[in-house]
C-alpha positions in Angstrom: 0.0 0.0 0.0 3.0 2.2 -0.1 5.2 3.9 2.6 4.2 5.7 5.8 6.3 8.8 6.2 6.9 9.3 9.9 8.3 12.1 12.0 9.5 11.7 15.6 9.4 14.2 18.3 12.0 13.2 20.9 14.8 11.0 19.8 15.2 9.1 23.0 15.3 5.4 23.9 11.8 4.7 22.6 12.6 6.3 19.2 15.9 4.3 19.1 14.0 1.0 19.7 11.4 1.9 17.1 13.9 2.8 14.3 16.2 -0.1 15.1 13.1 -2.4 15.2 12.0 -1.4 11.7 15.4 -2.3 10.3 15.4 -5.6 12.3 12.2 -6.6 10.7 13.1 -5.3 7.3 16.2 -7.5 7.3 14.6 -10.5 9.1 14.6 -12.6 5.9 12.7 -15.8 6.2 12.9 -16.0 10.1 9.8 -16.3 12.1 8.2 -12.9 12.8 8.0 -12.6 16.5 7.2 -9.7 18.8 4.5 -8.1 16.7 0.8 -8.0 17.4 0.1 -7.5 13.7 2.6 -8.3 11.0 0.3 -7.1 8.3 -2.0 -4.3 9.4 -4.5 -3.3 6.8 -2.0 -3.9 4.0 0.9 -2.0 5.8 4.0 -3.9 7.0 6.4 -2.7 9.7 9.0 -2.0 6.9 6.6 0.4 5.2 7.4 3.0 8.0 9.9 5.6 6.6 11.4 8.0 9.0 11.8 11.3 7.3 12.5 14.0 9.9 12.8 14.2 13.7 13.0 16.8 16.3 15.0 17.0 19.6 16.9 19.5 21.9 20.1 17.6 22.7 23.2 19.0 21.1 24.5 15.4 20.5 21.6 14.6 18.3 20.6 17.8 16.6 21.9 18.0 13.0 22.7 14.3 12.7 20.9 11.7 10.7 18.4 9.7 12.8 20.3 6.6 12.3 23.2 8.1 14.2 21.3 10.2 16.8 19.5 7.1 18.2 22.7 5.8 19.5 23.9 9.0 21.2 23.9 9.5 25.0 21.9 9.6 27.1 20.1 6.8 25.2 20.9 3.4 26.9 18.5 0.9 25.7 19.7 -2.5 24.4 20.7 -2.8 20.8 18.2 -4.5 18.5 19.9 -3.8 15.2 23.2 -1.9 15.3 23.8 -1.4 11.5 20.9 1.0 10.8 21.7 2.6 7.4 21.8 6.3 6.8 18.1 7.4 6.5 18.7 10.7 4.9 16.5 12.2 7.7 17.9 14.9 10.0 17.2 15.6 13.6 16.1 19.2 13.7 16.2 21.5 16.7 12.8 21.6 18.5 11.6 24.2 21.0 12.8 23.5 24.6 9.6 24.8 26.4 9.2 22.4 29.4 11.1 19.4 27.7 14.1 19.8 30.1 13.8 19.4 33.8 16.1 21.6 35.7 17.1 19.0 38.2 18.8 17.1 35.5 21.7 19.6 35.6 22.8 17.8 38.8 23.6 14.6 36.9 26.5 13.7 34.4 26.0 14.6 30.8 26.0 10.9 29.8 22.9 10.4 32.0 20.9 13.6 31.1 19.8 15.9 28.2 22.4 18.5 27.1 20.4 21.4 25.5 21.7 22.6 22.2 22.1 26.3 21.5 20.7 25.9 18.0 17.7 28.0 17.0 14.5 25.9 17.0 13.1 25.1 13.5 9.5 25.8 12.2 8.2 22.4 13.1 4.9 22.7 11.2 6.8 23.9 8.0 9.2 20.9 8.4 6.3 18.5 8.6 4.8 19.9 5.4 8.2 20.0 3.6 8.9 16.3 4.3 5.3 15.3 3.4 4.9 13.6 6.8 1.9 11.3 7.3 2.3 10.6 11.0 4.1 12.5 13.8 4.8 10.3 16.9 5.3 12.2 20.2 7.9 10.9 22.6 8.4 14.0 24.7 9.6 13.4 28.3 6.9 13.0 31.1 5.7 16.3 32.3 6.3 18.1 29.0 2.8 19.6 28.8 3.7 22.6 26.8 6.0 20.7 24.4 3.4 18.0 23.7 0.7 20.6 23.1 3.1 22.4 20.7 3.6 19.3 18.7 -0.1 18.6 18.6 -0.7 22.1 17.3 2.1 21.6 14.7 0.4 18.3 13.5 -3.0 20.2 13.2 -1.3 23.1 11.2 0.5 20.7 8.9 -2.5 18.2 8.5 -0.5 15.4 10.0 -1.8 12.4 12.0 -0.7 12.5 15.6 0.3 9.5 17.8 0.7 10.8 21.4 2.8 8.3 23.4 3.0 10.5 26.5 0.8 11.2 29.4 -0.4 14.6 28.3 -4.1 14.5 27.5 -4.8 15.3 23.9 -6.7 12.5 22.3 -8.6 11.9 25.6 -9.4 15.6 26.0 -12.7 16.5 24.4 -11.6 20.0 23.3 -8.4 18.7 21.6 -10.3 15.7 20.2 -12.7 18.1 18.5 -9.9 20.2 17.0 -8.6 17.0 15.3 -12.1 15.9 14.3 -12.9 19.3 12.8 -9.7 19.2 10.8 -10.4 15.7 9.6 -7.0 14.5 11.2 -6.8 11.2 13.1 -5.2 11.0 16.5 -4.1 8.1 18.6 -3.5 8.5 22.4 -2.7 9.1 25.2 0.3 7.5 27.1 1.4 4.2 25.4 1.1 0.8 27.0 4.0 -1.5 26.7 3.6 -4.8 24.8 3.9 -6.7 28.2 4.5 -4.0 30.8 3.4 -3.0 34.3 0.1 -1.4 33.2 -1.1 -4.2 31.0 -0.2 -6.9 33.4 -1.8 -4.9 36.3 -4.9 -4.4 34.2 -5.3 -8.0 33.3 -4.8 -9.3 36.9 -7.3 -6.7 38.2 -9.8 -7.8 35.5 -9.2 -11.5 36.4 -10.1 -10.7 40.1 -13.1 -9.0 38.9 -14.3 -11.6 36.5 -13.7 -14.4 39.1 -15.7 -12.8 41.8 -12.8 -11.8 43.9 -13.1 -8.4 45.6 -10.0 -6.2 45.2 -9.4 -4.4 48.5 -6.1 -2.6 47.7 -3.2 -2.7 45.3 0.2 -1.0 44.5 2.5 -0.8 41.6 6.1 0.4 42.1 8.5 0.9 39.2 12.2 1.6 39.1 14.6 2.2 36.2 17.8 4.0 35.1 16.8 5.7 31.8 16.2 9.4 31.3 12.5 8.8 31.8 13.0 7.7 35.4 15.6 10.5 36.0 13.1 13.1 34.6 10.3 11.8 36.9 12.4 12.5 40.0 10.8 15.9 39.8 7.4 15.0 41.4 5.7 18.0 39.9 6.1 16.4 36.4 4.2 13.3 37.4 0.6 14.6 37.9 -0.8 13.4 34.5 1.4 10.3 34.5 -0.1 9.1 37.8 -3.6 9.9 36.6 -3.0 7.9 33.4 -1.6 4.8 35.0 -4.2 4.8 37.9 -7.2 5.2 35.6 -5.9 2.5 33.4 -6.2 0.0 36.3 -9.2 1.6 38.0 -11.2 1.2 34.7 -11.1 -2.6 35.1 -13.1 -2.4 38.3 -16.9 -2.0 38.6 -16.3 0.0 41.8 -13.1 2.0 41.8 -10.8 1.8 44.8 -10.5 4.6 47.3 -7.4 6.7 46.8 -5.7 5.4 50.0 -6.1 1.8 48.7 -4.3 2.2 45.3 -0.9 3.5 44.7 0.6 3.4 41.1 3.6 5.3 40.0 7.4 5.5 39.7 9.3 4.7 42.8 13.0 5.7 42.1 15.9 6.2 39.7 18.5 3.5 39.7 21.2 4.5 37.1 22.8 1.1 36.6 19.5 -0.4 35.6 19.8 1.7 32.4 16.7 0.9 30.3 15.7 -2.1 32.3 12.5 -1.4 34.3 11.5 -3.4 37.4 7.9 -3.5 38.4 6.8 -4.7 41.9 3.1 -5.3 42.0 0.7 -6.4 44.8 -3.0 -7.0 44.8 -4.9 -7.9 47.9 -8.5 -9.2 47.9 -11.1 -11.5 49.3 -12.6 -14.6 47.6 -15.1 -17.2 48.6 -16.3 -17.0 52.2 -14.6 -13.6 52.5 -11.2 -15.4 52.8 -8.2 -13.1 52.0 -5.8 -13.8 49.2 -3.0 -11.8 47.5 -0.8 -11.7 44.5 2.7 -10.4 44.3 4.7 -10.1 41.1 8.0 -8.9 39.9 8.3 -7.9 36.2 11.6 -7.1 34.5 11.6 -5.7 31.0 13.7 -3.6 28.8 11.4 -0.6 28.8 11.8 1.0 25.3 11.6 -2.1 23.0 8.7 -3.2 25.1 6.5 -0.3 23.6 8.1 -0.2 20.1 5.8 -2.9 18.5 2.7 -1.2 20.0 3.9 2.1 18.5 4.2 0.4 15.1 0.5 -0.6 15.3 -0.5 2.9 16.4 1.3 4.5 13.6 -0.2 2.1 11.0 -3.7 2.6 12.3 -3.2 6.4 12.2 -2.3 6.1 8.5 -5.4 3.8 7.9 -7.4 6.7 9.5 -5.8 9.2 7.1 -6.5 6.9 4.1 -10.1 6.6 5.1 -10.4 10.4 6.0 -11.4 9.7 9.6 -10.8 12.7 11.8 -10.5 12.8 15.6 -9.5 10.0 18.1 -9.4 6.4 16.8 -11.0 5.0 19.9 -10.3 1.3 19.1 -6.5 1.5 18.7 -6.3 4.1 21.5 -8.0 1.9 24.0 -5.8 -1.1 22.9 -2.4 0.7 22.9 -2.7 3.6 25.3 -3.3 4.0 29.0 -5.6 7.0 28.9 -7.8 6.9 25.8 -10.9 8.8 25.3 -12.9 5.6 25.7 -11.6 2.8 28.1 -12.4 -0.7 26.9 -11.2 -3.9 28.4 -8.1 -5.2 26.6 -10.0 -8.3 25.2 -12.8 -6.0 23.8 -10.2 -3.4 22.6 -8.4 -6.1 20.6 -11.7 -7.1 18.8 -12.5 -3.5 18.0 -9.0 -3.0 16.6 -9.4 -6.0 14.3 -12.8 -4.6 13.2 -11.3 -1.2 12.5 -8.5 -2.8 10.5 -11.0 -4.6 8.3 -13.2 -1.6 8.0 -16.2 -3.0 10.1 -16.1 0.0 12.3 -15.0 3.6 11.5 -12.7 4.3 14.3 
């Protein structure tokens, strides 16, 4: 069906895994295709994604080809495919806005962002110039102004928007209407990993619910050593993140838990973990005869590759929305791939709706 021209806002670990992953599957030959929810999605294959421009603020990335920038510090995710060829796609200087947390200055340069002194480009103009189909947003957590800036740029350029961060755009009725009125599809907000803390927590919570076990209280604590966890040491940047992750779990319960009985959010930054994320999860409940039971789980995942395949599906569905001239939030793929969609479905129902969207049985 042709290529999908993709722009990236934020060339961090997630972008690195996404770009490397596309080359991995492009060069996979006859090997079994593993790790993808859909190999062929509406006629689009993973290798149909073509990265044509990116935006970042780090001096070690700005001005370089995306293929080089994804391996620059402070990126620290595991390598999927080292020999990414030159893409002929440059990382442009974006606006800093609130994309840099001041507390990062207290850490070594190899662990944090180093802001370039280049002049920011005209993002909307670059999107138009490079004939971008889909802009994927990987701004750091807490970058409310920066995320809204890129959403506006997508609207101005007529580009589909995939919002992987916990700033509420697709799930905000005012923003959703802007995209609907312009006939531009949007997928969001706050990406779920393929098999991460949120999806596991949701499924276990739904299991308790479906099996007649009352959930009394639960927590989810996460640690990691990438820039996401370093950035989130500033608690003021976590408001929307905590809302997003908490609502993703609460939505699986008929009666939400009281605030004192649910705690979900980052715990701490452990530099030597790099992009490895550790989740410690506990659910306490009562089953037959009011007898207590509990589940404790430790999940260890490489954080950024864990969401890359999910992002590939979100991007391809956004392109299908463009092809079909569907504006506004794509509610099926948003519910399936994002923590804070406009409409929350259970994951099993969301999967069915995504398949129906892909085949054209439902509009969005």
